[in-house]
N, C-alpha and C positions, 0 to 999 in steps of 0.2 A: 667233658669236651667243650661244653658251652660256657662261655664266660659269664653269661647272664643267668645261669641255672641257680636257683635258690638253694640247692643242696651242694653246690660246688665245693665250698669250704669244708663242709662236713665230710665229703668224699675224699678230699685231699688229706684231711686229718686222719681218716680211717686208714688210708694207704700208708701214711707215715707211722702210725701206731701199731698196726697189725701186720703180721707176716702171712696170714692165711686167707687173704682176700683173693677171691677168684670169681669167675663169671661163666656164663654159657655162651654158646655160639649166637644166641639171640641178641645179646647185648652188642656183639660185633656186627650183627646185621643192621642195627640202628646206626652204628658208626659208618658202615659202608653206604648207607642211604645219605648221610651227611656229605660224604666224599663224592657221591654221584652227581649231585646237583651243582655242577661247576659254574653255572651262570650266576647263581646267587651266593656262591662261596666268597668269603672275604679275602681269601688268598688261595694261591695254587698249592695243592697238597699232593705230595708223592704218596699215594695210597699204600703201596707195598712197604715203603720205609716207615710210614706212620704206624701201620698195623704191627710191624715187627717191634717197634719201640713200645707200643701199647701192651703187647704181649709180655714184655719184660716187667711191666708194672702190674698188669692184671691178667694172669693166665686164664686159659679156658679149661674147664672140666667138662667132658673127658679130654685128656691131653691130645688125642688124635684129631680132635676138631680144630686144633691150632693150625695144623698143616692145611686143612680145608679152607680156613679163613685166609691164610697167606696166599693160597692159590686163587681164592676169590678176589682178593685185592689186586693180584696181577691181571686176572681176567677183566676186572673193572677198568683197570688202567690201560691195558694193551688192546682189548677188543671192544671196549665200550659196552659190555654187557650190563644189564640192569643189576642192581645189587642182589636181588633174589635169584636171578638166573646165574649170576657169578657164584653165589653160594652153592646152588645146586651143582654147578659145574665143578666147584672145588671139592664137594663131597664125593662126586663121581670119580674125579681124577685121583684123589688120595685113597680111595677104596677100590675094590675090584667090582665095580658096578657098571651098569649101562643106564642110559637115561631113556625113558619112554616119553616122547614129546613131539609136538608139531613144530616146536621152536628150532628153526634151522640155524640160529646163532651157535648152537652147540656144535654143529658141523664145522664151523669156522675155527673153533678152538681145538678141534681134533678129538672130540669125544666120540665114543661108540654110542650112537643114538639109534634106538628103534623107533621108526616113524609111527606116530599115532594117527591113524586114518579113521575119519568118521564112517559110520556104517553106510551112509548114502553115497560114499565115494567108491565102495567096493563093487 
């Protein structure tokens, strides 16, 4: 992704020479962090579209995490969630889960959130 990365040419060559290149959701977490800092970005990026295109080049294993990353990109773009909150929301949305958190941003995206309340508040 970074034009200045010293391994950029090697990575591009590997993508061209191999058909079995894949990654994990963690690599896409790094990409979402790049998309999140819009003030320092060199250009405006459509995160959902960019993630969709990247997934064609470098798929995620396990496959079900691809839907979570796509959802995270949409949450990042539409609701201004942080990259990691967006990923948590993506995993919850694409699975049959609830989130246990104090983070009320999850409510704005329509997730089932179980509020986490400190003992002193009970």
